[in-house]
Structures are given as structure tokens and as C-alpha cells.
C-alpha positions as a LaTeX table, in Angstrom:
\begin{tabular}{lrrr}
\hline
Residue & $x$ (\AA) & $y$ (\AA) & $z$ (\AA) \\
\hline
Met1 & 0.00 & 0.00 & 0.00 \\
Asn2 & 2.75 & 2.41 & 0.85 \\
Ser3 & 4.39 & 2.15 & $-2.57$ \\
Asn4 & 1.03 & 2.80 & $-4.29$ \\
Asn5 & 0.55 & 5.98 & $-2.25$ \\
Val6 & 4.03 & 7.18 & $-3.18$ \\
Asp7 & 3.39 & 6.47 & $-6.86$ \\
Ile8 & 0.12 & 8.42 & $-6.82$ \\
Lys9 & 1.82 & 11.34 & $-5.04$ \\
Thr10 & 4.66 & 11.25 & $-7.52$ \\
Val11 & 2.26 & 11.26 & $-10.46$ \\
Leu12 & 0.26 & 14.12 & $-8.95$ \\
Asn13 & 3.41 & 16.11 & $-8.22$ \\
Glu14 & 4.73 & 15.55 & $-11.76$ \\
Thr15 & 1.40 & 16.63 & $-13.21$ \\
Gln16 & 1.37 & 19.74 & $-11.02$ \\
Ile17 & 4.97 & 20.51 & $-11.95$ \\
Asp18 & 4.20 & 20.12 & $-15.66$ \\
Arg19 & 1.14 & 22.37 & $-15.31$ \\
Arg20 & 3.15 & 24.96 & $-13.38$ \\
Asn21 & 5.92 & 24.90 & $-16.00$ \\
Ala22 & 3.40 & 25.29 & $-18.82$ \\
Leu23 & 1.78 & 28.27 & $-17.06$ \\
Tyr24 & 5.19 & 29.82 & $-16.43$ \\
Asn25 & 6.27 & 29.39 & $-20.07$ \\
Glu26 & 3.00 & 30.95 & $-21.22$ \\
Tyr27 & 3.57 & 33.88 & $-18.84$ \\
Val28 & 7.14 & 34.38 & $-20.13$ \\
Asp29 & 5.91 & 34.34 & $-23.73$ \\
Asn30 & 3.29 & 36.98 & $-22.91$ \\
Val31 & 5.64 & 39.40 & $-21.10$ \\
Thr32 & 8.74 & 38.99 & $-23.29$ \\
Pro33 & 8.97 & 41.87 & $-25.75$ \\
Lys34 & 8.78 & 40.84 & $-29.39$ \\
His35 & 11.46 & 42.43 & $-31.56$ \\
Asn36 & 11.51 & 42.69 & $-35.30$ \\
Pro37 & 15.15 & 42.89 & $-36.45$ \\
Ile38 & 14.25 & 44.64 & $-39.72$ \\
Ile39 & 12.30 & 47.37 & $-37.90$ \\
Asn40 & 15.14 & 47.71 & $-35.36$ \\
Met41 & 17.67 & 48.18 & $-38.19$ \\
Ile42 & 15.47 & 50.80 & $-39.85$ \\
His43 & 15.14 & 52.69 & $-36.54$ \\
Ala44 & 18.93 & 52.49 & $-35.98$ \\
Phe45 & 19.57 & 53.72 & $-39.51$ \\
Leu46 & 17.17 & 56.63 & $-39.12$ \\
Val47 & 18.38 & 57.74 & $-35.68$ \\
Gly48 & 22.06 & 57.34 & $-36.59$ \\
Gly49 & 21.40 & 59.19 & $-39.83$ \\
Val50 & 19.67 & 62.07 & $-38.05$ \\
Ile51 & 22.55 & 62.37 & $-35.58$ \\
Cys52 & 25.10 & 62.36 & $-38.40$ \\
Thr53 & 23.04 & 64.86 & $-40.41$ \\
Ile54 & 22.92 & 67.19 & $-37.42$ \\
Gly55 & 26.68 & 66.81 & $-37.10$ \\
Gln56 & 27.19 & 67.65 & $-40.76$ \\
Leu57 & 24.91 & 70.68 & $-40.43$ \\
Ile58 & 27.01 & 71.91 & $-37.50$ \\
Val59 & 30.23 & 71.49 & $-39.49$ \\
Thr60 & 28.74 & 73.24 & $-42.52$ \\
Leu61 & 27.41 & 76.08 & $-40.35$ \\
Phe62 & 30.79 & 76.74 & $-38.78$ \\
Met63 & 32.57 & 76.51 & $-42.13$ \\
Asn64 & 30.11 & 79.05 & $-43.57$ \\
Leu65 & 30.97 & 81.33 & $-40.64$ \\
Gly66 & 34.60 & 81.26 & $-41.79$ \\
Val67 & 35.97 & 78.60 & $-39.47$ \\
Gly68 & 38.41 & 76.08 & $-40.96$ \\
Lys69 & 37.29 & 72.51 & $-41.62$ \\
Glu70 & 39.31 & 70.91 & $-38.81$ \\
Glu71 & 38.20 & 73.51 & $-36.28$ \\
Ala72 & 34.57 & 73.15 & $-37.41$ \\
Gln73 & 34.82 & 69.40 & $-36.88$ \\
Leu74 & 36.15 & 69.94 & $-33.36$ \\
Tyr75 & 33.26 & 72.31 & $-32.58$ \\
Asn76 & 30.91 & 69.67 & $-33.97$ \\
Val77 & 32.22 & 67.01 & $-31.58$ \\
Met78 & 32.01 & 69.38 & $-28.61$ \\
Ile79 & 28.44 & 70.40 & $-29.44$ \\
Leu80 & 27.26 & 66.82 & $-30.00$ \\
Val81 & 28.86 & 65.62 & $-26.75$ \\
Leu82 & 27.37 & 68.54 & $-24.81$ \\
Ala83 & 23.93 & 67.99 & $-26.36$ \\
Ser84 & 24.09 & 64.28 & $-25.56$ \\
Ala85 & 25.06 & 64.95 & $-21.95$ \\
Ile86 & 22.25 & 67.49 & $-21.53$ \\
Leu87 & 19.69 & 65.18 & $-23.17$ \\
Thr88 & 20.88 & 62.34 & $-20.92$ \\
Gly89 & 20.43 & 64.52 & $-17.86$ \\
Leu90 & 16.91 & 65.43 & $-18.97$ \\
Gly91 & 16.05 & 61.75 & $-19.60$ \\
Val92 & 15.48 & 62.32 & $-23.31$ \\
Tyr93 & 18.52 & 60.44 & $-24.65$ \\
Ala94 & 17.34 & 57.17 & $-23.05$ \\
Lys95 & 14.13 & 57.42 & $-25.08$ \\
Ile96 & 16.09 & 58.14 & $-28.26$ \\
Ala97 & 18.38 & 55.17 & $-27.55$ \\
Lys98 & 15.43 & 52.89 & $-26.82$ \\
Tyr99 & 13.90 & 53.78 & $-30.18$ \\
Gly100 & 17.09 & 53.97 & $-32.24$ \\
Gly101 & 19.13 & 51.22 & $-30.61$ \\
Ala102 & 22.67 & 51.07 & $-31.95$ \\
Gly103 & 22.00 & 54.07 & $-34.17$ \\
Ala104 & 21.96 & 56.25 & $-31.06$ \\
Leu105 & 24.70 & 54.42 & $-29.21$ \\
Val106 & 27.45 & 54.16 & $-31.82$ \\
Pro107 & 28.20 & 57.82 & $-32.62$ \\
Ile108 & 30.10 & 60.07 & $-30.22$ \\
Thr109 & 26.77 & 60.96 & $-28.64$ \\
Gly110 & 26.41 & 57.40 & $-27.37$ \\
Phe111 & 29.84 & 57.59 & $-25.77$ \\
Ala112 & 28.92 & 60.84 & $-24.01$ \\
Asn113 & 25.70 & 59.20 & $-22.85$ \\
Ser114 & 27.61 & 56.20 & $-21.47$ \\
Ile115 & 29.68 & 58.52 & $-19.27$ \\
Thr116 & 26.88 & 60.86 & $-18.21$ \\
Ala117 & 24.24 & 58.24 & $-17.35$ \\
Pro118 & 26.21 & 56.47 & $-14.56$ \\
Ala119 & 27.27 & 59.83 & $-13.11$ \\
Ile120 & 23.64 & 60.87 & $-12.83$ \\
Glu121 & 22.53 & 57.47 & $-11.54$ \\
Tyr122 & 25.13 & 57.26 & $-8.77$ \\
Lys123 & 25.35 & 60.93 & $-7.74$ \\
Lys124 & 23.25 & 60.26 & $-4.63$ \\
Glu125 & 26.09 & 58.07 & $-3.31$ \\
Gly126 & 28.45 & 61.04 & $-3.22$ \\
Gln127 & 31.18 & 62.61 & $-5.31$ \\
Val128 & 33.88 & 59.99 & $-4.70$ \\
Phe129 & 32.09 & 56.68 & $-4.19$ \\
Gly130 & 29.12 & 57.54 & $-6.38$ \\
Ile131 & 30.21 & 59.59 & $-9.35$ \\
Gly132 & 33.97 & 58.98 & $-9.11$ \\
Cys133 & 33.75 & 55.20 & $-8.87$ \\
Ser134 & 30.87 & 54.71 & $-11.28$ \\
Ile135 & 31.32 & 57.24 & $-14.07$ \\
Phe136 & 33.47 & 54.98 & $-16.23$ \\
Lys137 & 31.63 & 51.68 & $-15.68$ \\
Ile138 & 30.48 & 51.59 & $-19.29$ \\
Ala139 & 32.99 & 53.88 & $-20.95$ \\
Gly140 & 36.02 & 52.54 & $-19.06$ \\
Pro141 & 36.47 & 49.39 & $-21.14$ \\
Val142 & 36.08 & 51.42 & $-24.32$ \\
Ile143 & 38.79 & 53.83 & $-23.22$ \\
Leu144 & 41.07 & 51.03 & $-21.99$ \\
Tyr145 & 40.91 & 48.90 & $-25.12$ \\
Gly146 & 41.01 & 51.96 & $-27.34$ \\
Met147 & 44.27 & 53.01 & $-25.72$ \\
Val148 & 45.75 & 49.51 & $-25.79$ \\
Ser149 & 44.89 & 49.02 & $-29.45$ \\
Ser150 & 46.31 & 52.49 & $-30.22$ \\
Val151 & 49.61 & 51.58 & $-28.56$ \\
Val152 & 49.78 & 48.21 & $-30.34$ \\
Leu153 & 48.89 & 49.62 & $-33.76$ \\
Gly154 & 51.11 & 52.66 & $-33.25$ \\
Ser155 & 54.01 & 50.38 & $-32.35$ \\
Ile156 & 53.43 & 48.22 & $-35.42$ \\
Tyr157 & 53.26 & 51.34 & $-37.59$ \\
Trp158 & 56.49 & 52.70 & $-36.04$ \\
Ile159 & 58.32 & 49.38 & $-36.57$ \\
Val160 & 57.12 & 49.11 & $-40.18$ \\
Lys161 & 58.12 & 52.73 & $-40.85$ \\
Met162 & 61.59 & 52.14 & $-39.37$ \\
Leu163 & 62.14 & 49.17 & $-41.69$ \\
\hline
\end{tabular}
């Protein structure tokens, strides 16, 4: 008798577990966002294109004001970084990035956003342990590997040039 009771309990428990798993999987399917890669690429293209168009307009504006091309490009970078930082602080850049995906995160504006966002998020923890320790959480690896690759490639270039 005892083994029959255990078998019935085991069957009931397995049935309940299967039912619970099915309900959980259905729940996950319902709450998981559905993404269309084609639409995401179009959004990234549009947002990245708008950012680059704004950048080109800034360069053209400064060049029309008599500034040299290199100087106009430097002003462009400064303005785009400042605009990105301000929009991040106002909470607007997060909405742009959510819509545009990589199109908003790849240009220099995305880099400025990746530095500004942690600073804003952790400012309540203080200047040193909040902002100071957290500001480069996202941008730090980019800076590190950018510098390392620059040293490696610069060294290779120098060696090749010496030969």
C-alpha cells in the first residue's frame, strides 16, 4: 500500500509541476517583448542618420561662418557631446536610444551618454564613491581597449616605418 501511495503522489506532483511549467512558459511568452530585427535596423539607420546629419549641419554652419574645416569638426564634436550629456540629464537620450538602438549608441553621442548616465545614476552616493567610482563603468572598457589598441597599432606602424 505504501508504494502505491508514493506512486500516486509522484504522479500528482509531476502533473502539477508540468502544469506549473506550462503556465510559467505561457507567462514568459506573454511578457517577453517581441522584436523585429528589420524594424530595429530601420530605426537604428534613421536615428544614426539624423545624428550624423545634425553633425554635418554643424560642421557646414561653422565653415560658412569662416571657421576652418578641422576647427569646425572639433566644434561639432564638442556640441554633439554637450547635447548628448544634456539630453541624458533630462532623460530624453534614453528614449532616443530605446527607439534607435545602436543608431543612437554608436556615434560620439552614445559615448557621451555612457559617461553621463552612470554619473547621474550614482550621484546620490556622493562625489567619490558615487560619481567617481561609477562614471566609467560603461565607458572605461572602451577607453582602456582603445588606448591599448592604439599603442599596439602605433608600435606596429612605427616598426614598419623604421624598416
